[in-house]
KEDRENLUM-700064 format. One record per atom (N, C-alpha, C, O): residue number from 1; x, y, z; residue in one letter. Coordinates in steps of 0.001 Angstrom, whole numbers, plus 500000, padded with zeros to 6 digits. Layout:
BEGIN
   marro     east    north       up   milum
     NUM        X        Y        Z       A
...
! end
This chain:
BEGIN
   marro     east    north       up   milum
       1   044078   587496   540066       M
       1   043859   588943   539991       M
       1   045176   589631   539709       M
       1   046182   589343   540357       M
       2   045178   590517   538770       S
       2   046406   591253   538509       S
       2   046537   592400   539507       S
       2   045553   592796   540131       S
       3   047736   592928   539657       S
       3   047948   593994   540640       S
       3   047235   595274   540231       S
       3   047081   596181   541049       S
       4   046794   595362   538970       K
       4   046093   596562   538513       K
       4   044581   596424   538591       K
       4   043857   597405   538421       K
       5   044105   595229   538845       Q
       5   042674   594968   538913       Q
       5   042084   595592   540187       Q
       5   042692   595534   541255       Q
       6   040897   596185   540058       E
       6   040258   596847   541199       E
       6   038843   596315   541422       E
       6   038184   595829   540502       E
       7   038401   596424   542675       L
       7   037027   596103   543055       L
       7   036405   597377   543591       L
       7   036801   597874   544645       L
       8   035441   597899   542871       W
       8   034765   599142   543254       W
       8   033504   598773   544052       W
       8   032746   597891   543650       W
       9   033293   599445   545165       L
       9   032134   599210   546009       L
       9   031253   600461   546011       L
       9   031740   601570   546228       L
      10   029964   600275   545768       V
      10   029025   601385   545812       V
      10   027918   601018   546758       V
      10   027174   600066   546522       V
      11   027803   601786   547852       R
      11   026666   601577   548751       R
      11   025462   602276   548129       R
      11   025577   603380   547597       R
      12   024320   601628   548203       H
      12   023098   602201   547630       H
      12   022868   603610   548158       H
      12   023362   603990   549219       H
      13   022098   604373   547379       G
      13   021734   605718   547815       G
      13   020811   605702   549028       G
      13   020346   604652   549471       G
      14   020571   606870   549536       E
      14   019760   607036   550742       E
      14   018356   606451   550604       E
      14   017711   606572   549563       E
      15   017899   605807   551696       T
      15   016507   605370   551845       T
      15   015970   606023   553114       T
      15   016729   606619   553878       T
      16   014669   605910   553335       A
      16   014092   606477   554555       A
      16   014748   605856   555788       A
      16   014985   606555   556773       A
      17   015044   604562   555752       W
      17   015615   603891   556916       W
      17   017116   604164   557073       W
      17   017607   604227   558200       W
      18   017852   604326   555971       S
      18   019266   604672   556149       S
      18   019363   606076   556747       S
      18   020290   606366   557503       S
      19   018430   606929   556417       L
      19   018368   608280   556970       L
      19   018034   608256   558466       L
      19   018588   609041   559236       L
      20   017141   607369   558874       S
      20   016721   607311   560280       S
      20   017620   606408   561122       S
      20   017503   606407   562348       S
      21   018515   605639   560495       G
      21   019396   604746   561234       G
      21   018782   603394   561559       G
      21   019309   602670   562403       G
      22   017689   603041   560913       Q
      22   017052   601741   561134       Q
      22   017794   600653   560372       Q
      22   018187   600846   559222       Q
      23   017983   599514   561017       H
      23   018656   598374   560381       H
      23   017757   597825   559279       H
      23   016595   597496   559517       H
      24   018311   597730   558063       T
      24   017527   597335   556897       T
      24   018228   596207   556163       T
      24   019268   596424   555541       T
      25   017683   595028   556226       S
      25   018217   593933   555411       S
      25   017154   593417   554464       S
      25   017241   593646   553258       S
      26   016166   592735   554975       R
      26   015123   592100   554140       R
      26   014045   593055   553648       R
      26   013378   592769   552654       R
      27   013862   594185   554327       T
      27   012830   595138   553936       T
      27   013270   595816   552646       T
      27   014354   596394   552583       T
      28   012422   595745   551610       D
      28   012825   596198   550283       D
      28   012380   597641   550045       D
      28   011336   597885   549439       D
      29   013164   598575   550517       L
      29   012838   600000   550420       L
      29   013341   600619   549124       L
      29   014347   600192   548558       L
      30   012616   601636   548671       A
      30   013045   602424   547507       A
      30   013989   603538   547970       A
      30   014080   603832   549162       A
      31   014672   604138   547035       L
      31   015528   605275   547334       L
      31   014671   606520   547581       L
      31   013575   606651   547036       L
      32   015186   607427   548408       T
      32   014583   608744   548538       T
      32   014969   609570   547310       T
      32   015765   609120   546486       T
      33   014413   610769   547185       A
      33   014807   611643   546077       A
      33   016294   611958   546160       A
      33   016976   612011   545137       A
      34   016802   612167   547373       A
      34   018247   612433   547556       A
      34   019064   611200   547142       A
      34   020138   611328   546554       A
      35   018552   610028   547450       G
      35   019233   608785   547061       G
      35   019280   608620   545553       G
      35   020287   608175   545002       G
      36   018198   608975   544890       E
      36   018169   608910   543429       E
      36   019171   609893   542824       E
      36   019887   609559   541880       E
      37   019216   611107   543375       S
      37   020163   612124   542868       S
      37   021602   611638   543039       S
      37   022434   611797   542146       S
      38   021878   611055   544183       R
      38   023230   610567   544448       R
      38   023595   609438   543473       R
      38   024731   609378   543004       R
      39   022660   608556   543165       A
      39   022936   607484   542210       A
      39   023280   608029   540835       A
      39   024151   607494   540149       A
      40   022593   609099   540429       I
      40   022906   609741   539154       I
      40   024316   610344   539183       I
      40   025064   610241   538211       I
      41   024671   610978   540320       E
      41   026028   611530   540488       E
      41   027081   610428   540382       E
      41   028131   610618   539769       E
      42   026792   609279   540983       I
      42   027726   608145   540906       I
      42   027921   607738   539444       I
      42   029038   607448   539015       I
      43   026830   607721   538692       G
      43   026932   607389   537279       G
      43   027831   608360   536523       G
      43   028611   607958   535660       G
      44   027709   609657   536861       E
      44   028579   610647   536244       E
      44   030036   610378   536602       E
      44   030924   610512   535760       E
      45   030273   610003   537839       R
      45   031632   609702   538314       R
      45   032221   608503   537570       R
      45   033408   608485   537243       R
      46   031377   607502   537307       L
      46   031870   606272   536713       L
      46   031771   606250   535188       L
      46   032190   605285   534548       L
      47   031221   607307   534614       R
      47   031058   607369   533150       R
      47   032416   607153   532479       R
      47   033403   607797   532833       R
      48   032452   606261   531530       G
      48   033674   605980   530797       G
      48   034560   604929   531442       G
      48   035494   604434   530812       G
      49   034275   604582   532701       K
      49   035053   603537   533379       K
      49   034555   602186   532878       K
      49   033351   601931   532862       K
      50   035470   601335   532475       K
      50   035091   600014   531956       K
      50   035189   598976   533073       K
      50   036197   598884   533775       K
      51   034127   598205   533218       F
      51   034098   597120   534192       F
      51   033859   595798   533487       F
      51   032982   595685   532631       F
      52   034642   594807   533855       A
      52   034460   593475   533305       A
      52   033255   592786   533918       A
      52   032641   591917   533299       A
      53   032917   593184   535155       L
      53   031829   592550   535893       L
      53   031093   593608   536705       L
      53   031711   594408   537407       L
      54   029760   593603   536601       V
      54   028900   594525   537361       V
      54   027889   593676   538127       V
      54   027086   592958   537532       V
      55   027942   593771   539458       L
      55   027084   592958   540314       L
      55   026273   593847   541250       L
      55   026702   594948   541593       L
      56   025101   593369   541663       A
      56   024299   594108   542636       A
      56   023499   593129   543492       A
      56   023119   592044   543052       A
      57   023262   593548   544713       S
      57   022317   592861   545578       S
      57   020971   592867   544880       S
      57   020685   593786   544112       S
      58   020136   591868   545125       P
      58   018828   591859   544473       P
      58   017830   592874   545059       P
      58   016729   593027   544529       P
      59   018197   593553   546123       M
      59   017254   594466   546769       M
      59   017062   595730   545912       M
      59   017986   596211   545257       M
      60   015836   596238   545945       K
      60   015436   597382   545120       K
      60   016405   598554   545258       K
      60   016773   599161   544253       K
      61   016824   598884   546471       R
      61   017682   600058   546680       R
      61   019028   599921   545997       R
      61   019572   600913   545513       R
      62   019585   598707   545946       A
      62   020857   598484   545258       A
      62   020670   598443   543739       A
      62   021439   599049   542993       A
      63   019649   597727   543296       M
      63   019385   597628   541851       M
      63   019061   599001   541255       M
      63   019518   599327   540159       M
      64   018281   599795   541969       E
      64   017915   601112   541481       E
      64   019125   602053   541452       E
      64   019253   602871   540541       E
      65   020004   601939   542440       T
      65   021229   602758   542427       T
      65   022060   602396   541191       T
      65   022566   603281   540501       T
      66   022197   601112   540918       A
      66   022947   600681   539738       A
      66   022301   601210   538450       A
      66   022978   601738   537568       A
      67   021005   601058   538370       R
      67   020289   601467   537138       R
      67   020430   602988   536915       R
      67   020727   603429   535805       R
      68   020216   603777   537977       L
      68   020312   605227   537840       L
      68   021749   605673   537547       L
      68   021975   606733   536963       L
      69   022705   604854   537957       A
      69   024108   605144   537664       A
      69   024480   604712   536240       A
      69   025596   604970   535790       A
      70   023558   604060   535532       G
      70   023795   603703   534157       G
      70   024247   602276   533903       G
      70   024793   601973   532841       G
      71   024022   601394   534879       F
      71   024482   600008   534755       F
      71   023302   599039   534765       F
      71   022246   599316   535334       F
      72   023516   597903   534122       T
      72   022573   596788   534175       T
      72   023340   595636   534831       T
      72   024032   594884   534144       T
      73   023223   595496   536139       P
      73   024051   594521   536853       P
      73   023485   593116   536818       P
      73   022299   592903   536568       P
      74   024368   592167   537074       E
      74   023959   590796   537347       E
      74   023565   590766   538828       E
      74   024230   591378   539663       E
      75   022484   590054   539147       V
      75   022091   589900   540553       V
      75   023069   588950   541235       V
      75   023364   587868   540727       V
      76   023561   589371   542384       E
      76   024475   588546   543182       E
      76   023877   588440   544585       E
      76   023945   589376   545381       E
      77   023286   587267   544868       E
      77   022628   587042   546172       E
      77   023585   587245   547343       E
      77   023161   587671   548417       E
      78   024856   586950   547153       N
      78   025818   587098   548258       N
      78   026040   588539   548676       N
      78   026654   588787   549714       N
      79   025551   589508   547887       L
      79   025676   590914   548255       L
      79   024537   591424   549135       L
      79   024521   592595   549513       L
      80   023591   590556   549459       R
      80   022518   590990   550354       R
      80   023087   591532   551659       R
      80   024177   591146   552082       R
      81   022345   592425   552287       E
      81   022786   593001   553553       E
      81   022796   591926   554642       E
      81   022086   590926   554544       E
      82   023593   592139   555660       W
      82   023624   591306   556868       W
      82   022188   591112   557334       W
      82   021451   592093   557441       W
      83   021772   589904   557610       D
      83   020397   589638   558066       D
      83   020320   589982   559553       D
      83   020966   589349   560388       D
      84   019510   591006   559862       Y
      84   019389   591494   561250       Y
      84   018371   590741   562070       Y
      84   018165   591069   563238       Y
      85   017729   589742   561497       G
      85   016783   588955   562253       G
      85   015695   589791   562898       G
      85   015040   590595   562235       G
      86   015504   589594   564208       E
      86   014461   590309   564950       E
      86   014725   591800   565075       E
      86   013838   592552   565478       E
      87   015934   592239   564735       Y
      87   016287   593659   564865       Y
      87   016020   594461   563590       Y
      87   016327   595651   563516       Y
      88   015449   593797   562599       E
      88   015082   594473   561355       E
      88   014180   595660   561661       E
      88   013191   595535   562383       E
      89   014540   596830   561096       G
      89   013721   598030   561260       G
      89   013989   598814   562525       G
      89   013410   599883   562718       G
      90   014850   598311   563392       M
      90   015132   598990   564662       M
      90   016457   599753   564576       M
      90   017356   599368   563828       M
      91   016567   600830   565344       T
      91   017835   601549   565469       T
      91   018684   600863   566545       T
      91   018172   600099   567363       T
      92   019956   601141   566530       T
      92   020833   600578   567565       T
      92   020358   601002   568956       T
      92   020376   600201   569890       T
      93   019939   602248   569092       E
      93   019467   602736   570410       E
      93   018254   601945   570881       E
      93   018156   601607   572060       E
      94   017330   601648   569973       E
      94   016149   600845   570341       E
      94   016550   599437   570743       E
      94   016028   598896   571718       E
      95   017452   598852   570017       I
      95   017911   597496   570322       I
      95   018578   597451   571691       I
      95   018359   596520   572465       I
      96   019380   598448   571981       Q
      96   020135   598452   573243       Q
      96   019266   598639   574477       Q
      96   019741   598425   575592       Q
      97   018023   599026   574312       K
      97   017089   599118   575457       K
      97   016820   597734   576037       K
      97   016632   597592   577245       K
      98   016799   596711   575178       T
      98   016557   595343   575668       T
      98   017804   594465   575578       T
      98   017839   593376   576150       T
      99   018817   594931   574868       D
      99   020066   594176   574702       D
      99   021228   595161   574869       D
      99   021880   595530   573893       D
     100   021481   595586   576121       P
     100   022479   596631   576394       P
     100   023847   596326   575772       P
     100   024357   595208   575843       P
     101   024411   597362   575167       G
     101   025742   597252   574589       G
     101   025790   596586   573233       G
     101   026866   596472   572645       G
     102   024641   596138   572711       W
     102   024624   595438   571444       W
     102   025129   596311   570301       W
     102   024769   597484   570197       W
     103   025970   595725   569439       T
     103   026267   596283   568116       T
     103   026369   595094   567164       T
     103   026573   593958   567590       T
     104   026227   595370   565889       I
     104   026334   594295   564886       I
     104   027724   593680   564922       I
     104   027892   592522   564541       I
     105   028725   594431   565371       W
     105   030117   593970   565352       W
     105   030465   593101   566547       W
     105   031481   592407   566526       W
     106   029640   593124   567591       T
     106   029997   592395   568807       T
     106   029063   591254   569154       T
     106   029417   590396   569962       T
     107   027866   591222   568559       K
     107   026904   590201   568946       K
     107   025951   589883   567810       K
     107   025449   590794   567151       K
     108   025695   588613   567573       T
     108   024782   588200   566523       T
     108   023376   588698   566837       T
     108   022905   588534   567963       T
     109   022696   589303   565862       P
     109   021320   589742   566112       P
     109   020401   588530   566318       P
     109   020581   587499   565670       P
     110   019430   588652   567208       K
     110   018508   587553   567469       K
     110   017846   587121   566164       K
     110   017197   587919   565487       K
     111   018023   585828   565817       G
     111   017420   585293   564613       G
     111   018108   585708   563325       G
     111   017603   585420   562239       G
     112   019259   586383   563423       G
     112   019957   586869   562240       G
     112   021220   586102   561933       G
     112   021460   585034   562495       G
     113   022029   586642   561043       E
     113   023266   586004   560605       E
     113   024411   586279   561563       E
     113   024450   587311   562233       E
     114   025334   585343   561613       T
     114   026584   585532   562357       T
     114   027575   586276   561466       T
     114   027421   586318   560245       T
     115   028581   586854   562087       G
     115   029635   587505   561323       G
     115   030328   586542   560380       G
     115   030689   586915   559263       G
     116   030518   585301   560822       S
     116   031167   584298   559993       S
     116   030337   583997   558730       S
     116   030899   583788   557656       S
     117   029014   583975   558861       Q
     117   028169   583718   557697       Q
     117   028275   584868   556689       Q
     117   028330   584637   555481       Q
     118   028302   586095   557190       V
     118   028421   587253   556305       V
     118   029796   587268   555652       V
     118   029910   587578   554466       V
     119   030847   586936   556410       A
     119   032212   586873   555863       A
     119   032298   585842   554739       A
     119   032955   586088   553727       A
     120   031650   584705   554901       A
     120   031670   583671   553870       A
     120   031031   584183   552580       A
     120   031513   583885   551487       A
     121   029957   584947   552701       R
     121   029327   585536   551518       R
     121   030250   586548   550875       R
     121   030382   586587   549652       R
     122   030900   587380   551707       A
     122   031844   588373   551169       A
     122   032991   587682   550434       A
     122   033413   588138   549372       A
     123   033491   586593   550991       D
     123   034574   585850   550339       D
     123   034152   585341   548973       D
     123   034954   585330   548039       D
     124   032883   584914   548846       R
     124   032394   584459   547537       R
     124   032352   585590   546521       R
     124   032665   585381   545349       R
     125   031967   586791   546961       V
     125   031965   587948   546080       V
     125   033384   588278   545652       V
     125   033631   588543   544475       V
     126   034311   588267   546585       I
     126   035711   588562   546263       I
     126   036249   587547   545263       I
     126   036928   587926   544308       I
     127   035961   586280   545462       A
     127   036428   585239   544533       A
     127   035891   585492   543134       A
     127   036608   585324   542148       A
     128   034646   585890   543050       R
     128   034050   586178   541752       R
     128   034732   587368   541088       R
     128   034997   587345   539886       R
     129   035015   588400   541866       A
     129   035699   589584   541321       A
     129   037116   589240   540873       A
     129   037581   589722   539840       A
     130   037795   588412   541649       M
     130   039176   588056   541304       M
     130   039249   587208   540034       M
     130   040267   587200   539342       M
     131   038162   586497   539736       A
     131   038125   585657   538533       A
     131   037760   586472   537290       A
     131   037890   585975   536171       A
     132   037302   587722   537471       A
     132   036901   588549   536331       A
     132   038139   588980   535550       A
     132   039234   589088   536102       A
     133   037947   589218   534293       N
     133   039042   589667   533429       N
     133   039033   591191   533366       N
     133   038803   591774   532307       N
     134   039284   591826   534498       G
     134   039264   593287   534605       G
     134   038616   593714   535907       G
     134   038378   592908   536806       G
     135   038338   595008   535978       D
     135   037758   595579   537204       D
     135   036304   595158   537388       D
     135   035597   594853   536427       D
     136   035879   595151   538651       T
     136   034517   594802   539021       T
     136   033911   595954   539822       T
     136   034616   596599   540599       T
     137   032626   596221   539647       V
     137   031906   597159   540494       V
     137   030721   596410   541102       V
     137   030017   595672   540412       V
     138   030512   596613   542408       V
     138   029381   595981   543097       V
     138   028528   597060   543758       V
     138   029052   598030   544305       V
     139   027214   596882   543702       F
     139   026265   597787   544330       F
     139   025619   597013   545491       F
     139   024980   595982   545280       F
     140   025789   597513   546689       G
     140   025322   596756   547837       G
     140   024972   597645   549014       G
     140   024521   598780   548855       G
     141   025193   597098   550200       H
     141   024686   597657   551448       H
     141   025807   597941   552448       H
     141   026891   597364   552364       H
     142   025531   598828   553385       G
     142   026530   599305   554312       G
     142   027336   598249   555061       G
     142   028553   598161   554896       G
     143   026661   597449   555882       H
     143   027411   596479   556678       H
     143   028062   595399   555818       H
     143   029193   594990   556080       H
     144   027343   594936   554786       M
     144   027922   593905   553925       M
     144   029177   594386   553228       M
     144   030170   593660   553176       M
     145   029153   595611   552686       L
     145   030330   596137   551996       L
     145   031481   596413   552967       L
     145   032650   596303   552598       L
     146   031149   596767   554186       R
     146   032190   596953   555200       R
     146   032873   595620   555528       R
     146   034090   595567   555704       R
     147   032084   594550   555608       V
     147   032654   593219   555835       V
     147   033500   592823   554622       V
     147   034582   592256   554773       V
     148   033003   593122   553428       L
     148   033744   592786   552224       L
     148   035125   593474   552244       L
     148   036132   592847   551916       L
     149   035168   594741   552621       A
     149   036453   595465   552702       A
     149   037364   594836   553750       A
     149   038564   594685   553521       A
     150   036801   594471   554892       A
     150   037588   593828   555932       A
     150   038197   592526   555422       A
     150   039381   592267   555637       A
     151   037403   591720   554757       R
     151   037897   590455   554231       R
     151   038948   590675   553156       R
     151   039894   589895   553046       R
     152   038793   591723   552363       W
     152   039756   592051   551303       W
     152   041151   592259   551882       W
     152   042144   591818   551303       W
     153   041220   592936   553031       V
     153   042531   593221   553630       V
     153   042928   592206   554689       V
     153   043891   592424   555423       V
     154   042192   591085   554779       G
     154   042597   589995   555644       G
     154   042085   590029   557075       G
     154   042612   589333   557943       G
     155   041047   590846   557327       L
     155   040461   590923   558666       L
     155   039234   590017   558769       L
     155   038653   589636   557753       L
     156   038847   589678   559989       E
     156   037595   588973   560227       E
     156   036431   589919   559943       E
     156   036644   591119   559773       E
     157   035228   589409   559891       A
     157   034048   590226   559622       A
     157   033969   591428   560559       A
     157   033606   592523   560130       A
     158   034304   591235   561830       Q
     158   034190   592306   562817       Q
     158   035135   593480   562507       Q
     158   034962   594574   563045       Q
     159   036122   593255   561649       G
     159   036995   594342   561218       G
     159   036279   595391   560415       G
     159   036801   596489   560224       G
     160   035079   595073   559933       G
     160   034276   596048   559205       G
     160   033916   597261   560034       G
     160   033558   598305   559491       G
     161   034008   597130   561341       R
     161   033702   598264   562233       R
     161   034624   599455   561958       R
     161   034275   600585   562301       R
     162   035783   599231   561354       Y
     162   036752   600290   561104       Y
     162   036530   601029   559785       Y
     162   037284   601945   559454       Y
     163   035498   600638   559030       F
     163   035252   601212   557721       F
     163   033862   601868   557669       F
     163   032921   601261   557158       F
     164   033723   603063   558174       A
     164   032443   603773   558114       A
     164   032087   603992   556649       A
     164   032943   604361   555845       A
     165   030822   603765   556306       L
     165   030384   603866   554907       L
     165   029008   604527   554831       L
     165   028017   604002   555339       L
     166   028976   605675   554192       S
     166   027755   606457   554055       S
     166   026895   605950   552906       S
     166   027395   605323   551972       S
     167   025599   606225   552984       A
     167   024719   605926   551845       A
     167   025256   606677   550639       A
     167   025552   607869   550719       A
     168   025378   605970   549520       G
     168   025915   606583   548315       G
     168   027431   606686   548285       G
     168   027982   607302   547373       G
     169   028119   606100   549258       G
     169   029577   606145   549301       G
     169   030194   605229   548249       G
     169   029696   604133   547991       G
     170   031275   605693   547653       V
     170   032015   604927   546655       V
     170   033408   604629   547215       V
     170   034072   605515   547753       V
     171   033838   603382   547085       S
     171   035137   602954   547587       S
     171   035819   602093   546524       S
     171   035164   601513   545658       S
     172   037155   602025   546612       V
     172   037907   601223   545643       V
     172   038927   600383   546393       V
     172   039732   600898   547169       V
     173   038879   599080   546146       L
     173   039841   598133   546702       L
     173   040761   597698   545578       L
     173   040329   597534   544436       L
     174   042038   597511   545909       G
     174   042987   597104   544883       G
     174   044156   596377   545506       G
     174   044028   595759   546563       G
     175   045296   596456   544846       A
     175   046492   595787   545336       A
     175   047683   596712   545144       A
     175   047736   597518   544215       A
     176   048630   596566   546054       E
     176   049910   597261   545942       E
     176   050974   596211   546208       E
     176   051104   595701   547321       E
     177   051733   595897   545165       R
     177   052677   594792   545204       R
     177   051956   593532   545642       R
     177   051012   593121   544967       R
     178   052347   592901   546731       E
     178   051715   591653   547157       E
     178   050550   591848   548139       E
     178   049960   590869   548595       E
     179   050217   593096   548463       N
     179   049179   593380   549458       N
     179   047880   593867   548828       N
     179   047886   594706   547927       N
     180   046769   593327   549319       Q
     180   045468   593863   548947       Q
     180   045224   595065   549843       Q
     180   045391   594980   551060       Q
     181   044821   596205   549236       V
     181   044735   597476   549954       V
     181   043416   598181   549655       V
     181   042694   597834   548721       V
     182   043127   599195   550492       V
     182   042020   600107   550254       V
     182   042619   601305   549526       V
     182   043450   602016   550091       V
     183   042211   601536   548288       R
     183   042746   602668   547496       R
     183   041978   603955   547760       R
     183   042565   605037   547788       R
     184   040657   603843   547954       L
     184   039773   604980   548155       L
     184   038650   604502   549049       L
     184   038148   603392   548877       L
     185   038244   605342   550018       W
     185   037160   604891   550879       W
     185   036118   605972   551095       W
     185   036444   607115   551414       W
     186   034845   605589   550915       N
     186   033662   606356   551266       N
     186   033644   607753   550656       N
     186   033328   608726   551340       N
     187   033974   607853   549394       E
     187   033896   609144   548731       E
     187   032420   609458   548471       E
     187   031719   608685   547818       E
     188   031963   610585   548983       T
     188   030560   610943   548895       T
     188   030317   612317   548297       T
     188   029190   612632   547914       T
     189   031357   613141   548210       G
     189   031177   614509   547709       G
     189   031345   614591   546212       G
     189   031328   613587   545500       G
     190   031505   615804   545762       A
     190   031769   616029   544335       A
     190   033112   615370   544013       A
     190   034081   615503   544760       A
     191   033146   614674   542911       F
     191   034355   613918   542558       F
     191   035419   614790   541896       F
     191   036595   614427   541906       F
     192   035040   615914   541330       N
     192   036010   616840   540721       N
     192   036943   616188   539744       N
     192   038090   616617   539611       N
     193   036489   615156   539048       G
     193   037327   614512   538046       G
     193   038457   613680   538587       G
     193   039266   613163   537816       G
     194   038537   613533   539915       R
     194   039595   612725   540514       R
     194   039315   611253   540318       R
     194   038162   610844   540184       R
     195   040358   610467   540302       R
     195   040245   609025   540229       R
     195   039893   608489   541601       R
     195   039747   607279   541772       R
! end
């Protein structure tokens, strides 16, 4: 990877469950009208930007965000959201009624993926981006992209807790001298022509 090469992260637009705070991994939800509008805005933001590689999770919400933004991505299975197991469709508050203190960052969901498993998938996405001949953009999910950012800067999966990411948020990872860095994080408003 050259020091000028960047990895752009786009979290899918709003869904009914991202709005309600329900954990969504395997459930294949469509975007809300607001999510569709945000995807179109993302496309306007990225218009004219050249990417050597465009990847998306196979889930409808990520693929539709990419399509509405004007991209035809390659499906990348490693971009799937963290598998929440038995906690699929539940909010953190609902989960904590039977599993006090639970968060995705501190405890493996019953029947779901470990942080190490998600980190390994993130590492595979990073390796693919680093092998590209230019910048990469990925369309994915909140927790997975947060883990990807953590791994980019050398943290364990649980380091993703420090990177809040809104539905429709755009982030840019890059390098500064010998360090991999976060150049932009969770931009969700009007872009005003800024890089």
